[in-house]
N, C-alpha and C positions, 0 to 999 in steps of 0.2 A: 162036477166041473163048474168052475165059476162062470157067471153070466158075463158076456162080452158085448160091448157096444162099439160100433165102428163110426168114427168121425172123419170123413174125408177132408173137411176144410173148405172154406169159401172159394179160394183161388182155383183149386183143382176141379171142383164141380163146375165152376164158371168156364174153365178151359176145355174140359173134355168129359161130358156126362157119360158117354159110352164106356170110357175106361173106368170111371168110378163104378158104374153098374156092374161091369164085368169083374172088377176086384171084389165088390160086395158079394156077388154070386159065388166067387171062389171061397171067400171067408165063410159064407153060410154053408158051403158044402162040408167045411171042416167043423164049424160050430153051428149046429142046426138051430139053436135058440138065440142066435145073433140078433141084436137090435142095431138100428142105424139112427144117428142123430145128425141131421144136416142143419147146422146153425153156426153163426159167427161166434168166436170165442171172445171178441171184444178187443183184440190186440191193436187194431188201427187206432181206436180211441185212446188206448193207453199210451201209444207211441207219441200222440200229439198233446198229451197232458190232460185229457178229459176224464179225470178220475171218476167222477160221479157216473158218467155215461158208461165207462168201462165196467164199474161195479154192477150197474144195472144189467148190462148185457151178459156179463159172466153169471150173475145170479139166475137169469132166465135159462141159460145153458145148463147150469148145475142142477136146476130143478128138473129139467128134462132127463138128465142122466139119472137122477134119483128115481124119476117116474118109471124108467125102463129097468130099474134095479140092476144097474151095471156094476159089477165088481171090478172089471178091467175095461179100460177105455183104449181102443186101438186107434191111433192117430196117424194120418198120412202127412200132416202138416207140422213142420218143425216149430213154427210160431205157436200153434195150438198146444203142442207138447210143452213148451216152456211156460205158457200161461197156466196150464194145469199143474205142472210141477211146482211152480211158485205158490200156488194156492194149497197144494198138498191134500186135497180132499178126495181124490180118486187115484187108483193105481193105474199108471199110464204105461202103455206098451207102444213103441214105435212100430209101425207096419214094416219098416225096413229091417228091423231086428227080428220081427216075427216070421217073415217069409222064409228065411233060411231054416227055421224050425219046422214049419208046416209044408214047405215046398211050393213051387210054382205049379200052375195047371200043367198036367203032364204033357199036353200037346204043344206046350211052348218050349219045353226043354230041348236045347240043341237046335232050335229052328234057324239060328243065324250063323251056323258054322261055316257056311259058304260066303259070308259077307266079306267084302274087301275094305270095310271101314274100320278105322281105329279111333275109338272115342277118348277124348280127354275128359276126365271125371271132375265135375265141379261140386265141391262140398259146400253146403249151406253154412254161412258164418255163425248162425244161431246154434249149431250143434258141434262146434269145435271140440268140446271135451268128450263127445259120445263116440268112442271108438267102435262100439257095436253097430252103430248106424253106418259108419264109413265102410266097415267090413261087409255089412249086409248088402249095400249097393253093389259092391264089387263081386260079391257072390252071385247076385242076380245076373250081372253081365256075363259071368263065367257060365252060369247055367244056360243062358240063352245062346251062348257061343260067340259073343262079341269080344273082339280084342279091345284092350283099353290101356291107357297110360296115365301117369300122374302129371299134372301140370306144375308150373311154378306155384308155390304157396298152396299146399294141399292138406287135407285132413285137419289136424289141430292148428295149422297155420294158414288155413284158407282165408282168402280175402272176400270182402263184401262184394256182392254183385252190382251194387248201386241202387238197389230198391229198398234197402232196410231203413228203418227209422222215419219213414214217410218223407225221405229226402227228395223224391221226384217232384211232388207238388210245391215243396218249400224252396228248392234250388235246383231247377232242371239242368243248369249248366254244370254244376258240381256233380250231379248224378250221372250225367253223360260221361264226364271224365273218369269217374269211378268205374262205370260200365266198360269203357274202352280199356282201362288199365287191366280189368279182370280178363277180358277177352284176349288181351295181349299176353297173358300168362299161359294160355293154352298152347300145347305143343303139337296139336293136330287141328285140322279144319273142322272136325266134328266134335260136338260137346254134348255131354249128357248131364242133366241136373235132376234133382229129385224135389224141386220146389217150382211150382208153376210161375211164380214171380221172378225167380232167378232165370228161368228159361226166357221169359219175356225180356228181361234186361239184356241178355246176350243177343237176342234178335234185334233189339232196338239199334244196336251199333254194328250190325252186319254179321254177327256170329251165327253159325249154323248149329242150332241147339235143339235137342229133343228132351222131353220129360221121360224119366225111366219107365213110366207106364206106357208111353208110346212104343217103347221097345218090347215090352212084355206082350201087349195086345195088338199092336199095329203090324203093318207089313214090314218085312225085313228091310233094313236100311242098307243101301249101297252107296258107293261114292257119288253117283249121279242123282241120288234122291234128295229132293228139297225138303227142308223141315216143315212141319205142320204150320198152317196159317196162324198168325198172332191174334187169336180171338180176343184176348184180354185188352188189346188196343182199342176195342170198340165197347164202351160201357153197355150199349143197348144189346149187343150180341152176348156179352158176358152175363148180363142179368137174365136174358132169355135162356141161356144154357143152364143157369142155376135153377131156373124153374123146371126146365126139361129134366135136370138131374133128379129133382124131387119126384117127378112123375115116374121116371125110370126106376128109382130106388123103391118106390111103392110097389111097382110091378114085380121086382125081384123078391121083395119081402113077402109078397102074396103067393109067390111060386108060379 
């Protein structure tokens, strides 16, 4: 069996360390020799044209992947996936395509069959061509027992959430308009995304959004349930969570 390394990504670890550690434990139960690499892929520096800094950060990440002798890199972040794919150095597997093959934790299957919520599914714009990821997210919702519908502009025609390309620090007003347009596409009050930044964008303009991992590992969502707190709006809390994530991952890996 090929050696696998899991890379959760910066935003997800900053948002919810508990979910990251639980998913890592699940993957390790399937792949006992799993490694974990928690590091930035460099995409933010690439997005604002800092080519030298991007190459430096990616080189550091690639060195870590070679150190753990990873044949397959499992990624939960779509931006990380695209960075790796463009470099072409490692075999990349999206977590959202992998889960339908290995299954969810058994205790999570069917847990939300009694929920009265219908989720609108937001697809990340960075994975428009990846049908397997679109299908994987909907498979997860079906396995959990959540009802879901397609919004306006979905799958390969999905719209940007307003966070891409570092538009928020460059032009906050334009970013807000893009965020509001995307939320207006939704056909239900409840939104599920599989990118922590996308979820944050929805919340910024009043959308009720959850990350798909919230649905897997969190309490069952009902019509009266409020979405989780927007941790990423506080840089101090986000950095603290990233530190907590590393500590929790170390604990999982040590058993």
